[in-house]
Steps between C-alpha positions, in 0.01 A plus 500: 500500500829675571495567869862638494399753244182580706708559810740730311213701349326525829819621672542755234146629539534522888840688463343737254210565726716547804730745316206718385455811694211503745340809338502319163354191651225711660427668171487175329266354766262789470489463117421126549217575742358737250522243216306264712211754549324362189496158640321571822169310529297814513650633175461171326127494607448851367677413163276199451186713601600752242548234237155351574317828519660630180477197303309497167246224425593302196240481219668233296397217729142376548503404857158340478645249241710255698665358203577838325498324149509836328789640700798608305785674675784720380668440822715180538465507885114477482330190601176361359243404747 
């Protein structure tokens, strides 16, 4: 770790922030708040609800067969049960 470099970089960042005009800082803060909108718990909950409600049941897996011996996947990220 290079604490001296960290101190210099932090000082530069603080000076840049302090030299930014207040109206520009306000505009940037408003944009940041808007960008965080998608990450509010209510929005995340709704997105998951949409995914679950609009999901399609897969027909290539026999869920009654615990071993899935006949399962062949074309997706490398799929797991065999």
